[in-house]
C-alpha positions as CSV (number, residue, x, y, z in Angstrom):
1,M,-14.0,-2.8,-16.9
2,T,-10.2,-2.4,-17.1
3,A,-8.3,-5.1,-15.3
4,V,-6.0,-4.1,-12.5
5,R,-2.3,-4.3,-13.4
6,P,-0.1,-6.6,-11.4
7,K,1.2,-4.9,-8.3
8,T,4.8,-4.7,-7.3
9,I,6.2,-4.2,-3.8
10,T,9.6,-3.1,-2.4
11,G,10.9,-3.9,1.0
12,T,13.9,-3.6,3.3
13,A,16.8,-6.1,3.3
14,A,15.1,-7.9,6.2
15,Q,11.8,-8.0,4.4
16,A,13.5,-9.3,1.2
17,L,15.2,-12.0,3.2
18,Q,11.9,-13.1,4.7
19,F,10.2,-13.0,1.2
20,D,13.1,-15.0,-0.4
21,Y,13.0,-17.6,2.2
22,A,9.3,-18.0,1.9
23,V,9.4,-18.6,-1.9
24,A,12.7,-20.3,-2.2
25,G,12.7,-22.8,-5.1
26,L,9.6,-21.5,-6.7
27,D,9.5,-20.0,-10.2
28,Q,9.5,-16.3,-11.0
29,N,5.8,-16.0,-11.8
30,T,4.9,-17.5,-8.5
31,R,7.2,-14.9,-6.8
32,R,5.4,-12.2,-8.8
33,F,2.0,-13.6,-7.8
34,F,2.9,-13.7,-4.1
35,A,4.3,-10.1,-4.4
36,H,1.0,-9.0,-6.0
37,L,-1.0,-10.7,-3.3
38,L,1.2,-9.2,-0.6
39,R,0.8,-5.7,-1.9
40,S,-3.0,-6.2,-2.4
41,S,-3.4,-7.5,1.1
42,L,-1.6,-4.6,2.7
43,E,-3.6,-2.1,0.7
44,A,-6.9,-3.8,1.7
45,Q,-6.2,-3.6,5.4
46,G,-8.2,-0.3,5.6
47,L,-11.3,-2.1,4.2
48,W,-13.7,-4.2,6.1
49,G,-13.4,-7.8,5.3
50,D,-11.8,-11.1,6.3
51,G,-8.5,-10.5,4.7
52,F,-9.2,-12.6,1.6
53,I,-8.4,-11.1,-1.8
54,P,-10.4,-12.4,-4.8
55,I,-8.1,-13.2,-7.8
56,P,-9.8,-14.9,-10.8
57,S,-8.0,-17.8,-12.5
58,T,-8.1,-16.0,-15.8
59,Y,-6.2,-13.1,-14.2
60,I,-3.6,-15.5,-12.9
61,R,-3.2,-17.2,-16.2
62,Q,-2.9,-13.9,-18.0
63,H,-0.4,-12.1,-15.8
64,F,1.3,-15.0,-13.9
65,P,1.2,-18.0,-16.2
66,G,2.2,-21.1,-14.5
67,A,2.2,-19.5,-11.0
68,D,2.0,-22.3,-8.4
69,W,-0.4,-20.9,-5.8
70,Q,-0.9,-24.4,-4.5
71,A,2.8,-24.4,-3.4
72,L,2.2,-21.2,-1.4
73,R,-0.8,-22.9,0.3
74,D,1.2,-26.0,1.0
75,R,3.9,-23.9,2.7
76,D,1.2,-22.3,4.9
77,L,1.9,-18.9,3.4
78,V,-1.7,-18.4,2.1
79,A,-5.1,-19.7,2.8
80,V,-7.3,-20.3,-0.2
81,S,-11.1,-20.3,-0.3
82,P,-13.0,-22.4,-2.8
83,Y,-14.5,-20.8,-5.9
84,S,-17.8,-21.3,-7.6
85,R,-18.3,-20.9,-11.3
86,D,-22.0,-21.3,-10.9
87,D,-22.2,-18.4,-8.4
88,G,-19.6,-16.3,-10.2
89,R,-17.3,-16.3,-7.2
90,A,-13.6,-16.2,-7.8
91,R,-11.0,-18.0,-5.7
92,E,-9.8,-15.9,-2.8
93,F,-6.4,-15.8,-1.1
94,A,-5.3,-14.6,2.3
95,I,-1.7,-14.3,3.5
96,N,-0.9,-16.0,6.8
97,E,-1.5,-13.4,9.5
98,E,1.6,-14.3,11.5
99,W,3.8,-14.2,8.4
100,L,2.3,-10.8,7.4
101,S,2.8,-9.4,10.9
102,D,6.5,-10.4,10.9
103,F,6.9,-8.9,7.4
104,V,5.4,-5.5,8.5
105,D,7.6,-5.5,11.6
106,A,10.7,-5.9,9.4
107,G,9.9,-2.9,7.4
108,D,11.2,0.7,7.4
109,T,8.9,1.8,10.3
110,D,11.1,4.5,11.9
111,A,9.6,7.8,10.8
112,A,12.7,9.7,12.0
113,A,15.4,7.5,10.5
114,E,16.9,7.9,7.1
115,P,15.1,5.9,4.4
116,A,16.3,2.3,4.2
117,K,17.8,0.8,1.1
118,L,15.0,-1.1,-0.7
119,R,14.8,-4.2,-2.9
120,D,12.1,-5.2,-5.4
121,L,10.7,-8.3,-3.8
122,A,9.6,-10.1,-6.9
123,S,13.0,-9.8,-8.6
124,S,15.1,-9.6,-5.4
125,K,17.1,-6.7,-7.1
126,P,18.1,-3.5,-5.3
127,T,16.1,-0.4,-6.3
128,N,16.4,3.3,-5.6
129,R,13.6,4.3,-7.9
130,T,11.2,6.9,-6.6
131,R,7.7,7.1,-7.9
132,R,6.8,9.7,-10.5
133,S,3.4,11.0,-11.5
134,T,1.7,9.6,-14.6
135,T,-0.9,11.2,-16.8
136,F,-2.2,7.8,-17.9
137,G,-5.5,6.6,-16.3
138,P,-6.7,3.1,-15.5
139,D,-7.9,2.7,-19.1
140,R,-4.3,3.4,-20.2
141,N,-5.4,6.5,-22.0
142,R,-4.1,10.0,-21.2
143,A,-6.1,12.2,-18.9
144,P,-7.7,15.4,-20.3
145,D,-5.4,18.3,-20.8
146,L,-6.5,20.2,-17.7
147,V,-5.9,17.1,-15.5
148,Q,-2.5,16.6,-17.1
149,R,-1.5,20.2,-16.3
150,V,-2.5,19.7,-12.6
151,I,-0.5,16.5,-12.4
152,R,2.6,18.0,-13.9
153,L,2.8,20.6,-11.1
154,D,5.6,20.1,-8.6
155,W,3.6,18.6,-5.7
156,R,5.4,18.3,-2.4
157,S,4.2,17.5,1.1
158,E,5.7,18.5,4.4
159,Y,5.1,16.4,7.5
160,N,6.1,16.5,11.2
161,V,8.6,13.7,11.8
162,D,8.3,13.6,15.6
163,A,4.5,13.6,15.7
164,L,4.4,10.9,13.0
165,A,6.9,8.7,15.0
166,A,4.8,9.2,18.2
167,H,1.6,8.2,16.2
168,I,3.2,5.0,14.9
169,E,4.3,4.0,18.4
170,A,0.8,4.7,19.7
171,G,-0.5,2.4,17.0
172,R,1.9,-0.4,18.1
173,R,0.8,0.2,21.7
174,A,-2.8,-0.1,20.7
175,V,-2.2,-3.5,19.2
176,R,-0.3,-4.7,22.3
177,T,-2.9,-3.4,24.8
178,A,-6.1,-4.3,23.0
179,N,-8.8,-5.8,25.3
180,D,-10.0,-8.6,23.0
181,D,-9.3,-10.2,19.6
182,A,-11.7,-8.0,17.7
183,A,-10.1,-4.8,19.0
184,R,-6.6,-6.2,18.3
185,V,-7.5,-7.1,14.7
186,L,-8.9,-3.6,14.2
187,A,-5.9,-1.9,15.8
188,R,-3.5,-4.1,13.7
189,R,-5.3,-3.2,10.5
190,R,-5.1,0.5,11.2
191,L,-1.4,0.2,12.0
192,Y,-0.8,-1.7,8.8
193,V,-2.5,1.0,6.8
194,D,-0.3,3.7,8.4
195,L,2.9,1.7,8.0
196,L,2.2,1.2,4.3
197,A,1.6,4.9,4.0
198,L,4.9,5.6,5.9
199,A,6.8,3.2,3.6
200,T,5.4,5.1,0.5
201,I,6.6,8.4,2.0
202,K,10.1,7.2,2.9
203,A,10.5,5.5,-0.5
204,Q,10.2,9.0,-2.0
205,K,13.5,10.0,-0.2
206,P,12.2,13.0,1.9
207,V,14.4,16.0,2.4
208,Q,14.7,18.5,5.2
209,G,11.7,20.7,5.6
210,R,11.2,24.2,6.9
211,H,11.9,23.2,10.5
212,P,14.3,20.7,12.2
213,H,11.4,18.3,12.9
214,T,9.9,18.3,9.5
215,R,10.6,16.6,6.2
216,V,9.3,17.1,2.7
217,Y,8.6,14.4,0.1
218,R,7.5,14.6,-3.6
219,V,4.0,13.4,-4.1
220,A,3.3,11.2,-7.2
221,Y,-0.2,11.3,-8.6
222,K,-2.2,9.2,-11.1
223,P,-5.6,10.1,-12.6
224,Q,-8.7,8.1,-12.1
225,K,-11.9,8.2,-14.2
226,G,-13.8,11.4,-13.6
227,G,-10.8,13.5,-13.0
228,R,-10.0,12.5,-9.4
229,L,-6.3,12.2,-8.6
230,T,-4.9,9.6,-6.2
231,E,-1.5,9.4,-4.7
232,I,0.5,6.5,-6.1
233,G,1.2,4.1,-3.2
234,G,-1.3,5.8,-0.9
235,G,0.9,8.0,1.2
236,L,-0.9,10.6,3.3
237,Q,-4.0,10.3,1.1
238,T,-5.0,6.8,2.3
239,C,-3.6,6.7,5.8
240,T,-5.9,7.0,8.9
241,R,-7.2,10.5,9.9
242,E,-5.1,10.3,13.0
243,M,-1.9,9.8,11.0
244,K,-2.9,12.8,8.8
245,A,-3.4,14.9,11.8
246,A,0.0,13.8,13.3
247,A,1.8,14.5,10.0
248,R,0.5,18.1,9.8
249,A,0.8,18.8,13.6
250,G,2.3,22.2,14.2
251,L,2.8,23.1,10.5
252,A,1.8,26.8,10.1
253,G,-0.5,27.5,7.2
254,V,-1.3,23.8,6.4
255,R,-4.8,22.5,6.3
256,N,-6.2,19.1,5.5
257,Y,-9.6,19.1,3.9
258,D,-11.3,15.7,4.0
259,S,-14.5,15.8,1.9
260,R,-17.1,13.0,2.2
261,R,-18.8,11.9,-1.0
262,P,-17.5,14.8,-3.0
263,S,-18.5,13.3,-6.4
264,P,-21.6,14.9,-8.0
265,T,-24.7,12.8,-8.6
266,C,-27.3,13.2,-11.3
267,S,-30.8,12.8,-9.9
268,W,-32.4,12.7,-13.3
269,C,-30.2,10.1,-15.1
């Protein structure tokens, strides 16, 4: 199995300030580890679980040598679960929920506003880089020729700005008005998934669409094993179905096909 590459994350000036304050005085690899954990935590919000991300010690030593996760725990930035070598269970990390909530709120969450200037959180340097498609798969080998030709097409996606902004506000309202803690956690997770998708879209510097209320952004894809293509950063591919519907609302000739379990299975293997 190919190990997951360390993740990076960009943020607004307000998010960068919060991140810098949290890791002030810590070394660069600890910053990189916290950025990796932060991105992984946001991406995992759409999955059922308790918010803990398993990260083996060997992975930390390989990609973040000398990273001081104990300092992050001592600053109450992360909770850490014990690991068991006998049970084959890696140590797990979860970011402080209050800190994570503040971080999300400080993001570029206005669908209608111009994209915010972003900074790479691990390095604290400004970045205006947009994501580009890659033909290299998770095994670091190039995808087959047919998949490469598909990836190299100029993929663009149009969305309804007004409907998307209304959807995000509805998500915030669902968090505020939840009847109990379980409903609030679920609503907050769904909101995080959609805000991460929105951040991916806006980081691609959308341009004016066919109508005053629409924008178009360039979609960046990467190949997975078996020929499947996934949008880098998630975007409208990994957001909730409600956000997809809002994004496409009122767009003539646009259809969203959501197939369940589309991969073929071999009954005789």
